[in-house]
C-alpha positions in Angstrom: -73.2 29.5 44.3 -75.8 31.0 42.2 -74.8 33.4 39.5 -77.1 36.3 38.6 -77.4 37.7 35.1 -79.8 39.7 32.9 -81.1 38.8 29.4 -84.0 39.0 27.0 -86.8 36.5 26.7 -86.8 35.2 23.1 -89.2 32.3 23.4 -92.1 31.6 25.8 -93.9 28.3 26.1 -95.8 29.0 29.3 -93.7 26.7 31.4 -90.2 27.5 30.1 -88.5 30.6 28.8 -85.4 30.8 26.5 -83.3 33.8 27.7 -80.4 35.2 25.7 -77.9 36.9 28.0 -75.9 40.1 27.2 -73.0 37.9 26.1 -75.2 36.0 23.7 -75.5 32.8 25.6 -79.0 31.0 25.6 -80.2 29.8 28.9 -83.5 27.8 29.5 -85.3 29.3 32.5 -88.4 28.8 34.6 -90.3 31.4 36.6 -89.9 31.8 40.4 -93.4 31.2 41.9 -93.9 34.7 43.3 -93.6 36.3 39.9 -97.0 34.8 39.0 -98.6 37.3 41.5 -97.3 40.3 39.7 -99.1 42.4 37.0 -102.7 42.9 36.3 -104.8 39.8 35.8 -102.4 38.5 33.2 -102.3 34.9 32.0 -98.6 35.2 31.2 -96.4 37.0 33.6 -93.3 36.8 31.4 -93.4 37.4 27.6 -91.2 37.5 24.6 -89.3 40.8 24.6 -89.1 41.1 28.4 -85.7 42.0 30.0 -85.3 39.7 32.9 -83.0 39.0 35.8 -82.1 35.4 36.3 -80.2 33.1 38.6 -78.4 29.9 37.7 -76.2 27.6 39.7 -74.5 26.5 36.4 -74.2 29.1 33.6 -74.5 26.3 31.1 -77.5 24.7 32.8 -81.1 25.9 33.6 -81.9 29.1 35.4 -84.7 30.8 37.2 -86.3 34.2 36.3 -86.3 36.2 39.5 -87.3 39.7 38.3 -88.7 41.5 35.2 -87.5 45.0 34.3 -90.2 47.6 33.7 -91.7 47.3 30.1 -91.3 50.2 27.7 -94.5 49.1 25.9 -96.4 46.0 25.0 -99.3 44.7 23.0 -102.1 43.2 25.1 -105.5 41.6 24.4 -108.3 40.1 26.5 -107.6 36.4 27.0 -109.9 34.0 25.3 -113.1 33.3 27.1 -111.7 35.1 30.2 -113.3 38.5 30.5 -111.1 39.5 33.5 -107.8 38.2 32.3 -105.4 39.7 29.8 -102.8 38.0 27.6 -99.7 40.1 26.7 -98.5 39.2 23.2 -95.0 40.7 23.3 -93.1 43.5 25.2 -90.5 46.2 24.4 -91.2 46.4 20.7 -90.2 49.2 18.2 -92.9 48.5 15.6 -95.8 46.1 14.9 -96.6 44.7 11.5 -100.3 43.6 11.3 -100.7 41.1 8.5 -104.2 41.2 6.9 -105.7 39.2 4.1 -109.1 40.2 2.5 -109.7 36.6 1.5 -107.9 33.1 1.8 -108.6 33.7 4.7 -110.6 36.9 5.4 -109.3 39.0 8.3 -112.4 40.5 10.0 -112.4 44.3 10.1 -113.1 44.4 13.8 -109.9 42.4 14.4 -107.9 45.0 12.5 -109.5 47.9 14.3 -109.0 46.4 17.7 -105.4 45.6 17.1 -104.7 49.1 15.9 -106.5 50.6 18.9 -104.3 48.6 21.2 -101.2 49.7 19.4 -102.2 53.3 19.6 -103.0 53.0 23.3 -99.6 51.4 24.2 -97.7 53.7 21.8 -96.6 51.0 19.3 -96.1 52.2 15.8 -97.9 49.9 13.4 -97.8 49.2 9.6 -100.5 47.2 7.9 -99.3 44.5 5.5 -101.9 43.5 2.9 -100.7 39.9 2.6 -101.1 37.4 -0.3 -101.8 40.4 -2.6 -101.6 38.2 -5.7 -104.8 36.4 -4.4 -106.7 39.6 -3.5 -109.4 41.4 -5.4 -108.1 44.8 -6.8 -111.3 46.6 -5.9 -111.3 45.3 -2.3 -107.6 46.2 -2.0 -108.3 49.8 -3.2 -111.3 50.1 -0.7 -109.2 48.9 2.2 -106.4 51.3 1.4 -108.7 54.2 1.2 -110.0 53.4 4.7 -106.8 52.8 6.5 -104.5 55.2 4.7 -107.3 57.8 5.2 -107.1 57.0 9.0 -103.3 57.6 8.9 -101.7 54.1 8.5 -99.1 53.0 6.1 -100.4 50.1 4.1 -98.0 47.9 2.1 -99.0 45.2 -0.4 -96.9 42.1 0.0 -96.6 38.6 -1.5 -93.8 36.5 -0.1 -93.8 33.9 -3.0 -93.6 36.7 -5.5 -91.1 38.7 -3.5 -93.5 41.7 -3.7 -93.0 44.3 -1.0 -90.1 42.5 0.6 -87.7 45.3 0.2 -90.0 47.7 1.9 -90.6 45.1 4.8 -86.8 44.7 5.1 -86.5 48.5 5.5 -89.1 48.5 8.3 -87.4 45.6 10.1 -83.8 46.9 9.9 -82.2 47.4 13.3 -85.4 47.3 15.3 -87.5 44.8 17.3 -90.7 44.1 15.3 -93.8 42.2 16.3 -95.5 40.3 13.4 -99.1 39.5 14.2 -102.5 38.6 12.5 -105.0 35.8 12.2 -103.9 32.2 11.4 -103.1 31.6 7.8 -102.1 35.2 6.7 -98.5 34.3 6.1 -96.6 35.6 9.1 -94.1 32.7 9.2 -93.7 32.6 5.5 -93.0 36.3 5.4 -90.3 36.1 8.1 -88.6 33.1 6.4 -88.6 35.0 3.1 -87.0 38.0 4.7 -84.3 35.7 6.2 -84.1 32.3 4.7 -81.6 31.1 7.3 -84.3 31.0 10.0 -86.0 27.7 10.6 -89.7 28.5 11.0 -92.6 26.1 10.4 -95.1 27.2 7.7 -98.5 25.7 6.8 -101.3 25.8 4.3 -104.9 26.9 4.5 -107.5 24.4 5.5 -109.5 23.7 2.4 -112.6 22.7 4.3 -112.8 25.9 6.5 -110.7 28.4 4.5 -109.0 29.3 7.7 -105.3 29.1 8.5 -103.8 26.3 10.5 -101.7 27.3 13.5 -98.1 26.7 12.5 -96.4 28.9 15.2 -97.1 27.3 18.5 -95.2 29.7 20.8 -94.1 33.3 20.4 -90.5 33.4 19.4 -88.0 36.2 18.7 -85.6 35.7 15.8 -82.5 37.7 15.2 -82.2 38.9 11.6 -79.0 38.7 9.6 -79.4 42.4 8.5 -79.7 43.6 12.2 -82.8 43.8 14.5 -85.2 41.0 15.5 -88.6 39.9 14.6 -91.2 38.3 16.9 -93.3 35.6 15.3 -96.5 34.9 17.2 -99.2 32.2 17.0 -102.3 33.2 14.9 -104.8 35.1 16.8 -108.5 34.3 16.3 -110.0 37.3 18.3 -108.7 40.5 19.7 -110.6 41.7 22.8 -109.6 45.1 24.3 -108.8 45.4 27.9 -108.1 48.3 30.3 -109.2 51.0 27.8 -111.8 53.4 29.2 -114.9 54.2 27.2 -114.1 58.0 27.5 -110.7 57.4 26.1 -111.4 55.0 23.2 -111.7 57.7 20.5 -108.3 58.9 21.4 -106.9 55.7 19.7 -108.7 56.4 16.3 -106.2 58.8 14.8 -108.7 60.3 12.3 -111.1 61.1 15.3 -108.2 62.6 17.2 -107.5 65.0 14.3 -111.2 66.0 14.0 -112.4 66.1 17.7 -111.0 69.6 18.5 -113.8 71.0 16.4 -116.6 69.4 18.5 -118.8 71.9 20.4 -118.4 70.1 23.8 -115.0 69.3 25.2 -116.2 66.0 26.6 -117.9 64.9 23.4 -118.3 61.1 23.1 -118.9 61.4 19.3 -122.0 59.3 19.5 -125.0 61.6 19.7 -124.0 65.2 20.7 -125.0 68.2 18.7 -122.1 70.0 17.1 -120.0 66.9 17.0 -117.3 67.4 14.4 -116.5 63.8 14.1 -120.2 62.9 13.2 -120.2 65.7 10.6 -117.0 64.4 9.2 -118.5 60.9 8.9 -121.5 62.4 7.1 -119.1 64.2 4.6 -117.1 61.0 4.0 -114.0 62.5 5.6 -114.0 59.8 8.2 -114.7 56.2 7.1 -118.3 55.1 8.1 -116.8 51.5 8.6 -114.2 52.8 11.0 -116.8 55.0 12.9 -119.1 52.0 13.2 -116.2 49.9 14.5 -115.8 52.6 17.2 -119.5 52.4 18.2 -119.4 48.6 18.1 -116.4 48.5 20.4 -118.1 50.9 22.8 -121.2 48.7 22.8 -119.7 45.2 23.0 -116.7 45.8 25.2 -118.4 47.9 27.9 -119.0 45.0 30.2 -115.2 44.1 30.1 -114.1 47.6 31.1 -116.0 47.9 34.4 
């Protein structure tokens, strides 16, 4: 006799999924084959944060995921080297923390902007953490803050070894489900373990030869926090391609452009060449960051082939 139950996916390996039931029990599950046909071209039909319905013959044994509840939101990117496939990083999250380092290793600005666009598109509030702040150049930090605080994002300076910014991060994590993301080597796992030392999370060092982070988190995992809430640690992401975002809508996901666009002469302004474009004028006046505007143009140009 099979028993049916619901729970939340807290770990996904691609083959097996750890599901925590409403009673707090942990059950190792696999996917029923037909679930692989659901969704839009996704490489991973079930992700951390999903609320799922499972069946198990023995409550203490292994189960099968038979259904996925509708997702409140998610963070998605184009799968590596697969222009028509998507990879969902996590679902049903209250906030995302994007960890950025300006050096050791350097987070590319295009990665930052693409991640932020995706969070805007899927209605996930995001806070930027400038990580390893003790290793960063003060002038570069000031310039970064000017750009992204000017766009409307909260930017926190953090250093896990020094404890800097940890109280602010604890405040953000309290009582909610938070996705922590970023390139390899920015200190995601170290940050989470500093917040809650009782958690067993692998951490690593930067490769001296390439100045890039080594992957220490192999699979996305949700950890419950002692102070309430949960945090999702993800493998380091090298690139962040956008998917399912229309060209005409892209500017909607740049908050500074959204605030300025009502002043444009044409209602369907693309903010690329039109006369009377309030966005272009704001860029010229320095009210909108030139770097952010150029990022917008670059995304339009580079990603066009993927959004057909």
